[in-house]
C-alpha positions in Angstrom: 284.5 106.4 154.4 286.5 103.3 155.1 287.2 101.4 151.9 290.6 100.1 152.4 290.1 96.5 151.3 288.5 93.2 152.3 287.8 92.2 155.8 290.8 90.6 157.5 290.1 87.4 159.4 292.3 85.7 162.0 290.9 82.4 161.0 288.3 82.2 163.7 286.1 84.8 162.0 286.2 88.5 161.1 287.8 91.0 163.5 284.7 92.4 165.2 284.5 94.5 168.4 281.1 95.3 169.7 280.9 98.3 172.0 278.0 98.6 174.5 276.2 101.6 176.0 279.2 102.9 177.9 283.0 103.1 177.3 284.8 99.9 176.7 287.9 98.7 178.5 291.0 97.3 176.8 293.6 96.0 179.3 293.7 98.4 182.2 292.9 101.5 180.3 289.4 102.9 179.6 288.8 104.4 176.2 285.8 106.1 174.5 284.1 104.3 171.7 285.5 106.7 169.1 289.1 106.2 170.4 288.6 102.4 170.3 287.3 102.6 166.8 290.4 104.6 165.6 292.7 102.1 167.4 290.9 99.2 165.7 291.1 100.8 162.3 294.8 101.5 162.8 295.4 97.9 163.8 293.1 96.8 160.9 295.0 98.9 158.4 298.4 97.6 159.6 297.1 94.0 159.5 295.7 94.6 156.0 299.0 96.1 154.7 301.1 93.3 156.2 298.7 90.8 154.6 298.9 92.5 151.3 302.7 92.6 151.4 302.9 88.9 152.2 300.4 88.1 149.4 302.3 90.3 147.0 305.5 88.3 147.7 303.6 85.0 147.2 302.1 86.4 143.9 305.5 87.5 142.7 306.9 84.0 143.3 303.9 82.6 141.5 304.5 84.6 138.4 302.0 87.3 139.5 302.2 91.1 139.0 299.8 93.8 137.9 297.7 93.1 134.8 299.0 94.6 131.6 296.0 93.8 129.4 292.5 92.4 129.4 292.0 89.9 126.6 288.6 89.0 125.2 287.5 86.7 122.3 288.1 87.9 118.8 284.3 88.2 118.4 283.0 88.8 121.9 279.4 88.4 123.0 277.9 91.6 124.5 278.2 90.3 128.1 281.9 89.5 127.5 282.6 93.0 126.2 280.7 94.6 129.0 282.6 92.4 131.6 285.9 93.4 130.1 285.1 97.1 130.2 283.8 96.8 133.8 287.0 95.2 134.9 289.0 97.9 133.1 287.0 100.6 134.8 287.4 99.2 138.3 291.0 98.3 137.9 291.6 102.0 136.9 289.9 103.0 140.1 291.8 100.5 142.2 295.3 101.1 140.7 295.0 104.5 139.1 296.3 102.9 135.9 294.6 102.2 132.5 294.6 98.6 131.4 293.8 98.1 127.7 291.1 95.7 126.4 292.5 93.7 123.5 290.9 91.0 121.3 292.4 87.6 121.1 295.1 87.6 118.4 296.0 91.2 118.8 299.5 92.0 119.9 299.6 92.4 123.7 302.3 93.8 126.1 304.5 91.3 127.9 303.2 90.4 131.3 300.1 89.1 133.0 296.7 89.4 131.3 293.2 89.0 132.5 291.6 86.6 129.9 287.9 87.2 129.9 285.2 85.1 128.3 285.1 82.2 125.9 288.5 82.7 124.4 290.4 79.9 122.6 292.7 79.4 125.5 290.0 79.4 128.1 287.9 76.8 126.1 291.0 74.7 125.5 291.4 74.3 129.3 287.7 74.0 130.2 284.3 73.0 128.9 281.9 75.5 130.5 278.9 74.2 128.5 278.9 71.1 130.7 278.9 73.1 133.9 275.8 73.9 136.0 274.1 77.2 135.2 276.0 80.3 136.0 279.1 78.4 137.3 282.1 80.7 137.3 285.8 80.1 137.1 288.6 82.4 138.2 292.0 81.1 137.2 294.2 82.5 139.9 297.8 81.3 140.1 300.7 81.7 137.8 300.5 83.7 134.6 297.3 84.9 133.0 294.1 84.8 135.0 291.1 83.3 133.3 287.7 84.9 134.1 284.6 83.3 132.6 281.6 81.3 133.3 278.7 79.1 132.0 275.9 80.6 130.0 275.1 84.1 128.7 275.6 85.8 132.1 278.3 83.5 133.5 281.3 85.6 132.4 279.7 88.8 133.8 279.1 87.1 137.1 282.7 85.9 137.1 283.9 89.4 136.4 282.0 90.8 139.4 283.2 87.9 141.6 286.7 88.8 140.6 286.2 92.4 141.5 284.6 91.4 144.8 287.8 89.4 145.6 289.7 92.7 145.1 287.5 94.5 147.7 284.8 96.1 145.5 281.4 96.3 146.9 277.9 97.3 145.6 275.6 97.5 148.6 272.8 99.6 147.1 271.6 100.5 143.5 273.5 103.4 142.1 270.5 105.7 142.1 270.9 105.4 145.9 274.7 105.2 146.1 277.2 105.8 143.3 278.4 102.5 141.9 282.0 103.6 142.6 281.5 104.6 146.2 282.9 101.5 147.9 286.0 100.8 145.9 289.4 100.5 147.7 291.3 103.1 145.5 295.0 103.6 144.8 296.2 100.3 146.1 298.5 97.6 144.6 296.3 94.8 143.4 297.1 91.4 145.0 295.3 88.4 143.6 294.6 85.1 145.4 297.0 82.3 144.4 294.5 79.4 144.1 292.1 78.9 141.2 288.4 79.2 142.2 285.4 77.5 140.6 282.0 78.3 142.1 278.4 77.1 141.2 275.8 79.4 142.8 273.8 77.8 145.6 270.6 78.4 143.7 270.0 78.2 140.0 267.2 80.8 140.0 268.1 83.8 142.1 265.0 86.1 141.7 264.2 89.5 143.2 261.1 91.7 143.4 262.1 95.4 143.9 259.9 97.4 146.1 256.8 99.0 144.5 257.0 102.2 142.6 260.8 102.7 142.4 261.4 106.1 140.9 262.1 107.1 137.3 265.0 105.2 135.7 264.9 102.5 138.4 265.2 99.6 135.9 268.9 100.1 134.9 269.9 100.8 138.5 268.3 97.6 139.8 269.6 95.5 136.9 273.2 96.7 137.6 272.9 96.1 141.3 271.4 92.7 140.7 274.0 91.4 138.3 276.9 92.8 140.4 275.5 90.8 143.3 274.8 87.6 141.4 271.1 87.8 140.9 269.8 86.5 137.6 266.2 87.6 137.4 264.1 90.7 138.5 260.4 90.5 138.6 258.4 93.7 139.6 255.1 92.3 138.4 256.5 91.2 135.1 260.0 90.0 134.3 262.7 92.6 133.6 264.9 92.0 130.6 268.5 92.7 131.7 269.6 93.6 128.1 272.2 92.1 125.9 275.2 93.6 127.6 274.1 92.1 130.9 273.3 88.7 129.5 269.5 89.2 129.3 268.9 87.6 132.7 267.1 84.4 133.4 264.1 84.6 131.2 260.7 83.4 132.6 257.1 84.4 132.6 255.9 84.5 136.2 252.9 85.6 138.2 249.2 84.9 138.4 248.7 84.3 134.7 245.3 82.7 134.5 243.8 86.2 134.3 245.6 86.8 131.1 245.3 83.3 129.7 241.6 83.2 130.2 240.4 86.8 130.6 238.2 87.7 133.6 237.6 90.6 136.0 238.5 93.9 134.5 240.6 92.4 131.6 239.8 94.2 128.4 238.9 91.0 126.6 236.6 89.6 129.3 233.3 90.8 127.8 234.0 89.4 124.3 235.4 86.1 125.6 232.4 85.6 127.9 230.0 86.4 125.1 231.6 83.8 122.8 232.3 81.1 125.5 230.3 81.5 128.7 231.0 77.8 129.5 234.7 78.6 130.1 233.8 80.7 133.2 233.2 79.3 136.7 229.7 78.2 137.7 228.8 80.0 141.0 225.4 79.5 142.6 224.0 78.1 139.4 225.3 80.8 137.0 228.5 81.6 135.1 230.3 84.7 136.4 233.3 86.7 135.1 234.3 88.4 138.3 234.5 88.0 142.0 232.1 89.9 144.2 234.6 92.8 144.7 235.4 93.0 141.0 238.7 91.0 140.8 239.3 88.1 138.4 237.9 84.6 138.9 239.2 81.2 138.2 238.2 79.3 135.1 236.0 76.2 134.5 239.1 74.0 134.5 237.3 70.8 133.4 236.3 72.5 130.1 238.6 71.3 127.2 238.3 74.7 125.6 240.1 76.3 128.6 242.9 73.8 128.3 243.2 74.4 124.6 243.1 78.2 125.0 245.8 78.1 127.7 248.1 75.7 125.7 247.7 77.9 122.7 248.7 81.1 124.5 251.6 79.5 126.3 253.0 78.1 123.1 252.6 81.4 121.3 254.6 83.1 124.1 257.4 80.5 124.0 257.7 80.9 120.2 258.0 84.7 120.6 260.5 84.2 123.6 262.9 81.4 122.6 265.1 82.0 125.7 262.2 81.7 128.2 263.0 78.7 130.3 259.7 78.5 132.3 256.2 79.8 132.0 254.0 80.1 135.2 250.5 78.7 134.7 249.1 79.9 138.0 245.6 80.6 139.3 244.2 84.0 140.0 245.1 85.7 143.3 242.7 85.0 146.1 240.1 85.3 147.5 238.1 84.6 144.4 235.7 82.1 142.9 236.4 78.5 142.0 234.0 76.6 139.7 231.3 74.6 141.3 230.2 72.6 138.3 230.1 68.8 138.7 232.9 68.1 136.3 235.2 70.5 138.2 234.2 68.9 141.5 235.1 65.5 140.1 238.6 66.8 139.4 239.0 67.3 143.2 239.0 63.6 143.9 236.8 61.3 146.0 238.0 62.5 149.4 237.5 66.2 148.7 235.2 68.1 151.1 235.0 71.2 149.0 231.6 71.8 147.3 231.1 75.6 147.1 232.7 78.9 147.7 232.4 80.2 151.3 233.1 83.7 152.6 236.9 83.3 152.2 236.8 80.7 149.4 239.3 77.9 149.8 242.3 79.9 150.9 245.3 78.4 152.7 245.2 77.1 156.2 241.9 79.0 156.8 240.0 76.8 154.4 237.1 74.9 156.0 237.7 72.1 153.6 241.2 71.5 154.7 244.5 72.9 153.3 245.0 72.9 149.6 241.5 71.8 148.6 242.1 72.8 145.0 245.5 71.3 144.6 244.4 68.1 142.8 242.1 70.1 140.4 244.9 72.5 139.6 247.5 69.7 139.2 245.3 68.0 136.8 244.9 71.1 134.7 248.6 72.0 134.8 249.6 68.5 133.9 247.4 68.7 130.8 249.0 72.0 129.8 252.5 70.7 130.5 252.0 67.6 128.4 250.8 69.5 125.4 253.4 72.2 125.6 256.2 69.6 126.2 255.5 68.0 122.8 256.7 71.2 121.0 259.0 72.6 123.7 260.6 69.6 125.5 263.2 71.7 127.2 260.9 74.3 128.8 259.3 74.2 132.2 255.7 74.9 133.2 255.5 76.2 136.7 252.6 76.9 139.1 252.1 78.6 142.4 251.6 76.3 145.3 249.7 79.0 147.0 246.5 79.6 148.9 244.1 77.0 147.7 246.9 74.9 146.2 249.6 75.4 148.9 249.5 71.8 150.1 250.0 68.8 147.9 246.9 66.7 147.1 246.3 63.9 149.7 247.0 60.4 148.8 249.6 58.9 146.4 247.6 58.5 143.3 248.9 61.6 141.6 252.1 62.6 139.9 253.4 65.8 138.3 254.7 65.8 134.7 258.5 66.0 134.6 258.4 69.4 133.0 256.4 70.9 135.8 258.1 73.2 138.4 256.6 74.0 141.8 256.8 77.7 143.0 256.0 77.3 146.7 254.4 80.5 148.0 253.4 80.0 151.6 251.4 83.2 151.9 250.3 82.6 155.5 253.9 83.3 156.6 257.0 81.6 157.8 257.6 82.2 161.5 261.1 83.6 161.7 261.1 83.3 165.5 261.4 79.6 165.5 263.2 76.9 163.6 261.7 75.9 160.3 261.0 72.4 161.5 260.0 73.3 165.1 257.1 70.9 166.0 255.7 73.5 168.5 255.4 76.3 166.0 252.1 75.9 164.0 253.1 78.2 161.1 256.3 76.4 160.6 254.7 73.0 161.0 252.6 73.8 158.0 255.5 75.5 156.0 257.9 72.6 156.7 255.3 69.8 156.2 254.0 71.0 152.8 257.4 72.0 151.4 258.8 68.6 152.5 255.9 66.8 150.7 256.4 68.8 147.5 260.1 68.0 147.6 259.3 64.3 147.5 257.8 64.7 144.0 261.4 65.1 142.7 260.2 68.1 140.6 262.2 71.3 140.9 261.0 73.8 143.5 261.4 77.6 143.7 260.5 79.3 147.0 258.4 82.4 146.6 259.6 84.5 149.5 257.6 87.2 151.3 259.2 90.2 153.0 259.7 89.7 156.7 258.1 93.1 157.4 254.9 92.0 155.7 253.2 94.9 154.0 255.2 97.5 156.1 258.0 97.8 153.5 259.6 100.9 155.1 260.0 99.3 158.6 263.5 97.8 159.4 263.7 94.3 158.0 264.4 93.0 161.5 265.9 89.7 160.4 269.5 89.4 159.0 271.2 86.5 160.7 267.9 84.5 160.9 267.8 84.3 157.2 271.0 82.2 157.2 269.2 79.2 158.6 266.1 79.7 156.4 268.2 79.7 153.2 270.3 76.8 154.3 267.2 74.8 155.3 265.6 75.3 151.8 268.9 74.2 150.1 268.9 71.0 152.2 265.4 70.2 151.0 266.6 70.5 147.4 265.1 73.9 146.5 266.7 75.2 143.3 265.7 78.8 143.4 264.2 81.8 145.2 261.8 84.4 144.0 261.1 87.4 146.2 258.2 89.7 146.6 258.4 93.4 147.5 261.7 93.2 149.3 261.3 96.4 151.2 262.7 99.9 150.7 266.4 100.4 150.5 266.3 102.8 153.4 264.8 100.1 155.7 266.2 96.9 154.2 269.4 97.7 152.4 271.6 95.5 154.6 269.0 92.7 154.5 268.7 92.8 150.7 272.5 92.8 150.3 273.0 89.9 152.7 270.2 87.9 151.1 271.6 88.4 147.7 275.0 87.0 148.9 273.2 84.0 150.4 271.5 83.3 147.1 274.9 83.2 145.4 276.6 81.3 148.2 274.5 79.9 151.0 277.6 79.5 153.1 278.6 83.2 153.1 280.0 84.6 156.3 277.1 86.8 157.2 278.9 88.4 160.2 281.7 89.5 157.9 279.1 90.9 155.5 277.5 92.9 158.3 280.8 94.3 159.5 281.9 95.4 156.0 278.6 97.0 155.3 278.7 99.0 158.5 282.3 99.9 158.0 281.7 101.3 154.5 278.3 102.8 155.0 278.7 104.5 158.4 282.4 105.3 158.8 283.1 106.3 162.5 279.6 105.3 163.4 280.2 101.7 162.2 280.3 100.0 165.6 277.2 101.8 166.8 275.4 100.8 163.7 276.5 97.2 164.1 274.9 97.4 167.5 271.8 99.0 166.0 271.2 96.1 163.5 271.8 93.5 166.3 269.5 95.3 168.7 266.7 95.4 166.1 267.0 91.7 165.4 267.3 90.8 169.1 264.2 92.9 170.0 262.2 91.4 167.2 263.3 87.9 168.0 262.4 88.6 171.6 258.8 89.4 171.0 256.4 86.7 172.4 254.6 84.3 170.1 255.3 84.0 166.4 256.9 86.5 164.1 254.8 86.1 161.0 254.2 88.5 158.1 255.3 91.6 159.9 252.8 91.4 162.8 255.7 91.8 165.2 256.1 95.4 164.1 253.1 96.6 166.0 253.4 94.2 168.9 256.8 95.4 170.1 257.0 97.0 173.6 257.2 100.9 173.5 260.5 101.0 175.5 262.2 99.2 172.5 261.7 102.4 170.4 263.4 104.4 173.2 266.4 102.1 173.2 266.7 102.1 169.4 266.3 105.9 169.3 269.2 106.2 171.7 271.4 104.1 169.4 270.6 106.2 166.4 271.2 109.4 168.3 274.7 108.1 169.2 275.4 107.2 165.6 274.2 110.6 164.4 276.7 112.2 166.7 279.5 109.9 165.5 278.8 110.3 161.8 281.2 112.7 160.1 280.9 112.9 156.4 277.8 113.9 154.5 277.5 110.4 153.2 277.7 108.8 156.7 275.1 111.3 158.0 272.8 110.4 155.1 273.2 106.7 155.6 272.4 107.0 159.3 269.4 109.1 158.4 268.1 106.2 156.3 267.8 104.1 159.4 266.2 107.1 161.3 263.5 107.1 158.6 263.1 103.4 158.9 262.7 103.7 162.7 260.2 106.5 162.2 258.2 104.4 159.8 258.1 101.7 162.5 256.9 104.2 165.2 254.2 105.5 162.9 253.0 102.0 162.1 252.9 101.2 165.9 250.9 104.4 166.6 248.4 103.6 163.8 247.5 100.3 165.4 244.2 100.5 167.5 245.5 97.9 170.0 248.3 100.3 171.0 246.0 103.3 171.7 245.9 102.7 175.5 249.7 102.3 175.6 250.4 105.5 173.6 249.4 108.1 176.3 252.9 108.2 177.8 254.6 107.3 174.5 257.6 109.8 174.1 257.0 110.2 170.3 254.4 112.4 168.7 252.9 111.1 165.4 252.8 114.5 163.8 256.3 115.4 164.9 257.7 112.1 163.7 256.0 112.6 160.4 257.4 116.1 160.0 260.9 114.9 160.8 260.6 112.1 158.3 259.5 114.4 155.6 262.5 116.6 156.2 264.9 113.7 156.2 263.5 112.1 153.1 263.7 115.4 151.2 267.0 116.5 152.6 268.9 113.3 152.0 266.9 111.9 149.0 266.2 108.8 151.0 264.8 105.9 149.0 261.4 104.9 150.5 258.6 103.2 148.7 256.5 105.5 146.5 253.1 104.6 148.2 254.6 105.6 151.6 256.2 108.7 150.1 252.8 109.7 148.8 251.2 109.2 152.3 254.0 111.3 153.9 253.8 114.2 151.6 250.3 114.2 150.1 248.2 112.2 152.5 246.4 113.8 155.4 245.8 110.7 157.5 246.8 110.7 161.2 245.6 107.9 163.5 242.7 109.1 165.8 244.8 108.3 168.9 242.6 110.3 171.2 239.4 108.6 170.0 241.0 105.1 170.1 241.9 105.6 173.7 238.5 106.9 174.7 235.5 105.4 176.4 233.0 103.6 174.2 229.5 105.0 175.0 227.5 103.3 172.2 228.4 100.4 170.0 226.5 101.2 166.8 226.1 97.7 165.5 222.5 97.9 164.3 220.0 100.3 162.9 221.9 101.2 159.8 220.1 101.8 156.5 221.9 101.7 153.1 221.3 102.8 149.6 223.6 102.7 146.5 223.9 105.8 144.4 224.9 104.6 140.9 223.8 107.9 139.2 225.5 110.0 142.0 222.3 112.0 142.7 222.3 111.8 146.5 223.9 115.1 147.2 221.4 117.0 145.0 218.5 115.0 146.5 219.6 116.0 150.0 220.2 112.4 151.3 222.8 113.9 153.7 219.9 115.2 155.8 218.9 111.6 156.6 215.2 112.3 157.1 212.3 110.8 155.2 214.5 109.1 152.7 215.5 106.5 155.2 212.0 105.1 155.5 211.7 104.6 151.7 211.6 101.1 150.4 214.7 101.7 148.2 216.8 101.8 151.4 217.8 98.5 153.0 219.2 97.3 156.3 223.0 96.7 156.4 225.7 95.7 158.8 228.8 97.8 159.5 231.0 94.9 160.5 232.0 94.2 156.9 232.1 95.9 153.5 228.9 96.2 151.5 230.7 94.1 148.8 230.9 91.2 151.3 227.1 91.4 152.0 225.8 90.5 148.5 225.7 94.0 147.2 227.3 94.1 143.7 228.0 97.8 143.4 230.9 100.1 142.9 230.7 103.9 143.1 228.9 106.0 145.7 226.7 104.6 148.5 225.0 106.0 151.6 224.7 104.8 155.2 222.1 106.4 157.6 221.5 105.9 161.3 219.9 107.7 164.3 221.7 107.9 167.7 220.7 109.3 171.0 223.5 111.1 172.8 224.0 109.4 176.2 225.0 111.1 179.4 228.7 111.5 179.7 231.2 113.4 181.9 233.8 114.1 179.2 234.5 117.1 177.0 234.5 115.5 173.5 232.6 112.9 171.5 233.8 111.0 168.5 232.3 108.8 165.9 235.0 106.1 165.5 235.1 103.8 162.5 237.1 100.6 162.4 237.8 101.0 158.7 236.3 102.9 155.8 237.4 101.6 152.4 236.6 104.5 150.1 236.5 108.3 150.2 234.0 109.3 152.9 232.0 112.3 154.2 230.0 112.4 157.4 227.0 114.6 158.3 225.4 115.2 161.8 221.9 116.5 161.4 222.7 117.6 157.8 225.9 119.4 158.8 229.1 118.1 157.4 231.7 117.0 159.9 234.4 116.6 157.3 235.8 114.2 154.7 238.5 111.5 154.8 240.4 109.8 152.0 240.0 106.1 151.3 243.8 105.9 151.7 244.7 104.2 153.9 241.8 101.8 153.6 242.8 99.6 156.5 243.2 102.1 159.3 240.7 103.5 161.9 239.2 106.9 161.2 237.2 109.3 163.4 235.0 112.4 163.3 234.4 114.9 166.1 230.7 115.1 167.0 229.8 118.9 167.1 229.6 120.1 170.8 226.1 121.5 170.0 224.8 117.9 170.4 224.2 117.3 174.1 223.0 114.3 176.2 219.5 113.3 175.3 219.6 114.8 171.8 218.6 112.5 168.9 221.0 113.0 166.0 220.9 111.8 162.4 224.2 110.4 161.2 224.8 110.0 157.4 227.9 108.7 155.8 228.6 108.8 152.0 231.3 106.3 150.8 232.7 106.2 147.3 234.9 103.3 146.0 235.2 102.3 142.3 236.6 98.8 142.6 237.3 95.8 144.9 236.2 95.9 148.5 234.1 98.9 149.5 232.3 100.4 152.5 232.6 100.4 156.3 234.2 97.5 158.2 235.0 96.7 161.8 232.1 98.6 163.2 231.2 102.2 164.3 231.3 103.4 167.9 230.4 106.6 169.8 233.4 107.4 171.9 234.0 110.0 174.7 237.3 111.5 175.6 238.7 114.3 177.8 240.0 116.2 174.9 243.5 117.5 174.3 
C-alpha cells in the first residue's frame, strides 16, 4: 500500500498519468502499465524525498525541528485533551517516537512544542471567540506551533487538519478500514512554514449515514466524520458526538410535526384525538388522524391549540438541550392529507388554487395547484412558532423543510420570514447532475435553481438537504465525483450556509464520493483531482491507475446517458455494453492488485458493479434487451454473496438481507414474453380482517365470488388507493380463458404486489412470494395442465399490515418459449 506522503504537485496540478486500454508509450519506448506505474512511483518518491529535504532545510532555518512536547491548557476541555492524544498517537506512527502531552505550566523539554487548544499563549495571540464557527488556526513558522480553533469542536478539527498536512488520511470509517491504515510511517516530519487560518466553506456540514449500519457503527461514523471536518450526523435523529469529540453541532431535524402533534401510528394519537379532534385536518367533511395508507397527516394549522402545543414542545426540548442551535418544525412526509377547513384555506392566500386533497395531494412539481401550494400556510404557522420561541430563546433558530408542498416560496411579495427562521431546501424531485444548475433548457434544474434563488432572496440562512445521486439504489456506484464540485460551488455562491445529506450510499459503492464530498464541505475549493489520485493510490496500490480509470469511466458513462440524470434513474437506463467495459476495467484491476487489502478494496467496486447490474436486470423495460446480456442474475448474485462474506464488504443492511435471505429474482423470461391477455377488468375483491379465508376455501374462487360481500376492484393501483381503508389479508379473484398459443410456457405476470402473496389456479397453489421487494415485477408459472380453451379460476391472497397494500401496475397472461 502506498502511503509515502502527500501528493506532490508541479504547480500545474497533481502528478497524474492516465493509462488507457493498451500499453502506454513514454518517449520511444513502450512499457506495460505495471512498469509505468513503478517508474512513476519511483519518480514520485524521489520528488517527494527531494521536496522533504528542501522543506527540512527551510524549517531548520525557521527555527523548526521535530516536536519535543504537546502542550495543552492547565484545565483542558475534553476535546482539547482528545486532540492532544490523537496528535501524540499519530506522531508516534509518523516518527516512531513518543511525544509527551504536558499541561501548561509543567516543565517541558527544550525545543519545539505543539501548543494545542485555548492555552494562555494561544489566547494572548488570538481571539477565537470572535471567529466564525469552527474556524481553525495552525501557527506554522518559527518556534512552537499553535493548533486550536473556534468553538467546542474547533481545536479537534484543527488537530486533524494538522495531521492531514502531514499526510494522514481517513477515507473510510474504521469498522471498514483501520484508522491507522493510511499513515505515512517512519518519516521525518516536515511542517509548512506559513501560518494557516481556515474557516470551513459551510457552517453546517451534515451527513446521513446509509441505513442500518452494523453494530457499533455510531463510534466509527463519528470518528470518520470529525476527522474529515463534518460537524453533525443525522441517521433519522441527531447523533451526539460525545464530550471528547466536541458533542457535534446540536440540532433537532426531520419531519417533526408527527411528534409535535401526534398522528398516524404515534402512540399518543388516540388520546390526543379524543381530547382535541379539532387539532386534526378536516378531510371530506370529517377530522382524520391518518392518511389512507396509515401514515401520519398534517395538522389543522389554523387552530391556535396546534400552535400552542408546538411552541410548548419546542420550548421544552430547547430547555432540555441548551446546546441545540436549531429545531426543525417541518410538516409530515408526503403524500398525506392537508386540512381542508375554511380557516386553513384562508391561510393559503387569495391567489391559491388549492381546495382539497387529490390523489397525490399537493406534492412538489406534480401538484395540480402549482408548485408549493402549502408554502404560505406553512410559513404562517412557522412564523407564529418562531416568534413565540424567540421570546425565550432569542439565539436559537427554527428551521423548516422547503420540500414537497412547500418546496417553492409563496407567490407575491407580501410575506416575510421571521429572522430566527432557517430554510432547509429539500428538492425531492431531484437535481439533474447531467446539466448545469442554472441551465435554462433543463426542466429539473430550472425548478431547482429558480426556487433556491428565490429562497436566497429572503436573507434567511439556508441549508441544502441533499439526496444521494443514486436515488434509492444505495449500493450502486455513486457515478458523480467531479460533477459535485460545481454543485457545491454553486450553492456557496447563492449564500447557502450548510448541507444536510440523506442516505449517502454504502461505503462499498460510494466511499470515494463520500470522502470527496466531505472535503468539499470543509473547503469548497479542494483539489478534487488530487483527492481522487491519493484515494486510488492508497486504496488500490499497483491497481491505482486502473481504478482512476474506473472512476472516470463510471462518471463519463453516466454523464453520457441521454436526457436528465435525476434521482438515480440513469442506473437502469445505461446501455448494456457499458457494463462489459466496466467489467473489463475491474478484471484488470483484480489482476494488478497484490496485497490482501488491495484485493478487498477492488472487490468493493466489484460488488458495487454487481449491484448496478442486478438493478438493471430487475427493470421491466430492460427485459427485451437482456436476452444477449452477458451476465446472469443468479450468477451475479452468487458472486456478490461470496465477495461480501469473504471480504466483509460494507453494503447497506436492507440489500444484504435481500442478498442472503431474500428469494426474489426478476422474472426475466416472463418480462420478455408475449402478452396474450391484459387482465385489466373482471377482478373481484374481499378483505379478510379475521383471516378466515383459508379455512373458508376462498382460494377455490367458486361461489364466493358472486356473494354481495365481494366487490369490483382495479389492479392498476393498490387497494389502499381505491378508498379501501384496510390492512391485513385480502383476496383477489378472476376467471380467465386460456387463448390459443404456440409457446411452451404461460405466466401470470404482476407489475407489483405490495405484500406477501400466494396464487392459486383452480384451487391449486402456484406458490408464494414475499412482499419484499414491493416495487418489482413478480410472476407465477401457469400449470401446463391448463390448455387453450380452458377456463381457469385465478385467486390471489395478499397480506400487508401498513401503508400501501395490494396489486399495482396490472396483471397479464404472458407466453414464452421456456428456458
